[in-house]
N, C-alpha and C positions, 0 to 999 in steps of 0.2 A: 364360209360354210364348208365343212368337211365333206369328203366323198360319202360317208355314211349318212350324214344329215341330208345331203342332196337325194340320196336313195330313199330315205324315209319320206321326204316331201313328194318324191315321184310316186311312191306307193299310195300316199294319201290322195294325190290327184287322180291316179289310176282308179282308185275305189270310187271316187266321186264320178268319174266318167262311166264306169261300169254300173254303178248304182243308179245312174240317171237313165239307163237303157229302158226301163219300164215306163219312165216319164215320156221319153221320146216315142215309145211304142203307143202310148195312150193318145198322143196327138195324131199319129198316123192312123190309128183305128177309127177316128171320127168318120172318115169317108172310105177307108181302105179295109180289105179283108186280111185276116191274120196270115193266111198262106201266101198271098201275094206280097204282103209287107215283109215277111220272113225271107222270101225268095229275093226280093229287091235288096234287102239288107246284106244278105250273104253274097249275092252277086256283085254288088258294089265293092264289098270288102275283098272278094276273091280276085278281082282284076289286078290290083297292084301286087298282091301276094303271088299270084301265078307268074306275073311278069318278072318279079324278083327271083322266084324259084327257077325260072327258065334261064335267066341271066347267070345264075350261080350253079347251074347244072343239077338242080335238085329234083328235076322231073324225070331223070334217067331211071328206067326200070332196073331194080337190083334183084328183087326176089319175088317170084310170082305169088306165093302164098300171102306175103305181106300186102301186095297190091290188092288182092281180093279182100283181105281183112280191112283195109282202109276203105274199100267200096262199102262194106257193111257199116263201118264207122260213119261214113258220110250219110248213109240212109238213116242211121240212128240219130245223127245230129239234126237231120231234117225233122224227125219226129219231135226232138227236144224243142226246137224253135216253134214248130206248128202248135204244139200243146201249150207251151208256156205263154206265147203271145196271145193265143186264144183265151187263156185263163184270165187275162186282164179285162175281158168283157164281163166276167162273172165273179171277179174277186177284186178286192182292193189292191193297190200297188204294193202296200206294205206286206200283206199276207202272201200274195203271189210271189213276190221277190224272196221273202223269207223261206217259203216252202221250196222254191227252186234252188235256193242256196243250201238246202239240206243234203246236197249231193254226198258229202263225206259220210253221212250216216248210212246212205243206201249202198255206197261202195263197201262199207263195213259189213252190211248184211250179205251182199253178194259174195264177198270174200269169205265170210264165215260159212256160207252154204257150200262153197267150193272146198274149203279146208275141213269142214265138218267139226270145227272147234271155234271157240270164241273166247277172248280174254275179258277180264272184268270191266275194263274201261270201255271196250266196245259194247259190252252188254248194257252198261249204264247209259251210253249215248243212244243206243237203239231204243231202250225202254223209255228214256226221256223224250225222244223225238215222237214216238208213238203216243205217249201221254199228251204231249203238247198238241199234236194234230187232233187227238180226240177232244181236247178242250176247245180248240178252234172250231171244229166241226159242230160241237154241241153248243157253242156260244150263240146267243140271240143277236146276231149281227147280220142285217139284211144285205150289207155290202159284200159279204163273203158267202156265196152259195155253195152247196155241195159240189155242183158241177165245176165251179171255178177252182175249188180246192183240189178236186180230183185231177183236173187238167194240169195244175201246177205240180202235183205230185208225180204224175206221169212224165212231165217235163224233167223233173229232177232225176227220176229213175232212168230215163233215156240218156241223160247226160252222164250219169254214173256208169252206165253201160259203155258209152262212148269213151270215157276216160280209161276204163279197163281194157277196151279193145286197142286203144292207142298205146297204152303202156306195155302191151304185149307184142308190139311190132318189133321187127328187126332193128337193132341199134344203129344200123347204118342209115336209117331214116331219121333225120333230125326234125325239130319242130316245124321248120319251114317246109320241109319235104312232106310232112304229114298234112299240114293244113292246106298246102297247095293242091292236095288231092281231095280232102274231105269237104272243104268249103265249096268248091265248084259242084261236087256230087250232090251235096245238100241243096245248093241253090237250084240246080236243074230239077231235082226231085220235087222241090216245093213249087217251082214254076209250072211243072207238068200237072201237079195236083191242083194248083190254083186255076189252070186252064180248064181242066176236066170238070171242076166243081164250080166254075164261073165265079171265082173269088176275085173281087176287083182290086186294082191299085187305086190309090187316092186320085181324085180328079186332077186333070192337068193343071188347073189353076189353083189348086189347094196348096199354098205355100207352107202351111203348117204341117200337112200330111207328109209332103216330100221333104220338108225340113227335118221332120222326125226320123224318116228313113235314112237320110244322109247323116244325121247326127248319130244314129245307132251304128251305121257302118264305119264312119270316120272317127267319131269320138269314142264310143263305147268299144267297138271291135278293134279297130286298128291302133288307136292311141292307148286305150285302157289295157288291153291284153299285151301289147308290145311293151308298155311301161312295166308291167308286172314281170315279164321275162327279163327285162334289163335290170330291175331292182334285185331280183333273186341272185344275180351274179355278185352282188355286194353284200346283201343281207342274207340271213339264214332263211331257208325255205319255210321253216316252222314259223318264223316271225311274219313273213309275207303272207303265209296261209292264214295265220291268226288275224292279220289286218283285214282279210276278206270279210270278217264278221261285220265290218263297217258298212258293207254293201246294203243289206236290208235296212239298217238303221238310217243311212243316208236317203235311201229310197222312200222310207216312211216319212222322214222330215220334209223332203221335197214334195211328196204327194199331199201332205198336210198344208203346206204353203200354197201350192199351185191349185189343188183341186178341193181343198177343204176336207180331205179324208180324215176321219177320226176312228179309232178302234174303241170298241166297247171295253169295259174293264176286264171282263172275262176273256175276251179275245186277246187283250194285251198280256194277260197272265199266261195264256197258251203260247203266245209269241216269245215271251221271255224263257219259258221252259224249252221251246224248240231251239232258241239261240244258245242256251246252255248246253243242250245236247250236241249241237254242231261244234261248239267249242271243245267238248270232250272228244268228239270224233276226229277233229283236226290234229289232236295229239298223236294219232296213229297214222297220219298221212306220210306217204313216201316222199323222198327228196324232190321228185319231179312233179309234185301235186299241183303246183301253181303254173305249170306250162300252159294251162288253159282253164277257163272258169266259165260258169254260166252267166248269161246276161249280156 
């Protein structure tokens, strides 16, 4: 097997790992609260990352403004996980994952507002995404409530904001330096929110709940995102970004198999429209767009 073929296999496995995040979260949500689950996931993932960053000297303060920018990014990341995992209580895995993967569309909107101009492809992706969301919201599907859809969309918008904050940081801060700051900040923020709102962790004896949290941290977060970063060193960023379209598809298939989730015909049409809009938006992604991804 060639190096390129190995990289393609790695991307496919990474997408399976990241796509399964919503499945793992569903198991954890049986007895745990979304804020506590998010805090535990990020906290567990942050420990080895911070240790590695410390060993490699990536925790050294280089530029004060960037440090504060990453604090803000960590707070926004906390909002992303809190809203997205909460959405899984009010929306199907398929729709929640699909909407939170619409990040490229929202980054296009934010960038267009900043530049005060928009190109035809970006316009088409934005219109397509809004049309798809309108179809999903209007579809007679009890599994996908307006609250669940709204939470997933807020999660997507929060992650889009996170990416834009991270991309604007000083270039001396590499990916490891960035996430060694944003992950712990997000984890602490979520833990504090869970404490204040009495949001519980899964029961001590709930092996499915804790298994879901561990799987999100180790499989989806550490393996999935690390594998994407490794693959993009061999494959083009555009190819890897396009492969991320597999995430909502894999999540939908896993949810259908494990939970018996089915989409109504109209909801499925809306999902296809959103997926096409995301594919269009990915065409305009910058080269570092796969350094991190939702889920």
